[in-house]
C-alpha positions in Angstrom: 94.4 110.9 126.6 93.3 107.9 128.5 94.6 104.7 129.5 93.0 103.0 126.9 94.3 105.4 124.5 97.7 105.0 125.5 97.3 101.1 125.8 95.7 101.2 121.9 98.9 103.4 121.0 101.6 101.0 122.5 100.1 97.9 120.9 99.7 99.5 117.5 103.5 100.2 117.7 104.3 97.0 118.8 102.3 95.5 115.9 104.1 97.5 113.6 107.7 96.9 114.9 106.5 93.0 114.8 105.4 93.0 111.5 107.8 95.8 109.3 110.5 94.3 111.8 110.0 90.9 110.3 110.2 92.0 107.0 112.9 94.1 107.2 114.8 91.2 108.9 113.5 88.5 106.4 114.9 90.9 103.4 118.3 91.1 104.7 118.3 87.4 105.5 117.6 86.9 102.4 120.9 88.8 100.8 122.7 86.1 103.2 121.0 83.1 101.6 120.5 84.5 97.8 121.9 81.6 96.0 119.4 79.2 97.8 116.4 81.3 97.2 117.6 82.0 93.7 118.0 78.3 92.8 114.4 77.9 94.6 112.9 80.7 92.4 114.2 79.2 89.2 113.0 75.7 90.0 109.4 77.0 90.4 110.1 78.1 86.9 110.1 81.6 87.8 111.9 83.8 84.7 114.7 85.6 85.5 115.1 84.3 89.1 118.1 86.4 90.5 116.5 89.6 89.2 113.4 88.6 90.9 114.9 87.5 94.4 116.3 90.8 94.4 113.0 92.9 93.4 111.7 90.8 96.7 114.6 92.0 98.8 114.0 95.4 97.8 110.2 95.1 98.5 110.4 93.3 102.0 113.3 96.2 102.9 111.4 99.3 101.9 108.0 98.1 103.2 109.2 96.6 106.0 110.9 99.8 106.9 107.9 101.9 106.2 105.8 99.9 108.6 108.7 100.3 111.3 108.6 103.8 111.0 104.9 104.2 110.6 105.6 106.0 107.2 102.2 105.2 104.9 101.3 102.1 107.4 98.9 101.2 105.0 100.5 101.3 101.6 103.3 99.4 103.0 101.0 96.5 104.2 99.2 96.6 101.1 102.4 96.2 99.3 103.7 93.5 101.6 100.1 91.6 101.2 101.0 91.3 97.6 104.7 90.0 98.2 102.8 87.1 100.5 100.3 86.6 97.7 103.3 85.8 95.5 105.8 84.1 97.8 103.6 82.0 99.8 102.4 79.7 97.3 106.4 79.7 95.6 107.8 78.6 99.1 105.0 76.9 101.1 103.7 74.4 98.3 102.8 71.9 100.7 100.6 69.9 97.8 103.9 69.3 96.1 105.0 67.4 99.4 104.7 64.4 101.7 105.3 63.7 104.9 107.3 66.2 107.5 108.2 68.8 104.6 104.2 68.9 103.8 103.5 69.6 107.8 106.4 72.3 107.8 105.3 73.8 104.5 101.2 73.5 105.5 102.5 75.5 108.8 104.3 78.3 107.1 101.1 78.6 104.6 98.9 79.1 107.4 101.6 81.5 109.1 101.5 83.7 106.3 97.6 84.0 106.2 97.9 84.7 109.6 100.5 87.7 108.9 98.0 88.6 105.8 95.4 89.0 108.6 97.7 91.3 110.5 98.3 93.7 107.1 94.3 93.7 106.5 94.0 95.1 109.4 96.9 97.7 109.7 95.0 98.5 106.0 91.6 99.2 107.8 93.4 101.0 110.6 94.3 103.7 107.5 
């Protein structure tokens, strides 16, 4: 095993730790912020906002931990890619805002696009 392979393996592990860890952490953080998030989801017109939030939390935790542990990382990446497709327009709806709030939401939207690219890369690795 040459140094290039070791570097690639180390980079892959680091990438999984960052991507999976971010979503596992976010799921835990969302439990703490559940009241605020439930009201935000409800304000966006989503039916059963509390149940939707808990489903999203479970989705983030399970898929994030799967990626962290290297268990079916491509499947878990697809799960979190689907999560981003649903959550990004719900929480980063920059088109409904002005000024600094709009700029912050654009930044969140673009960041989620970059994260989606990371998930696509993991999916591509199999």
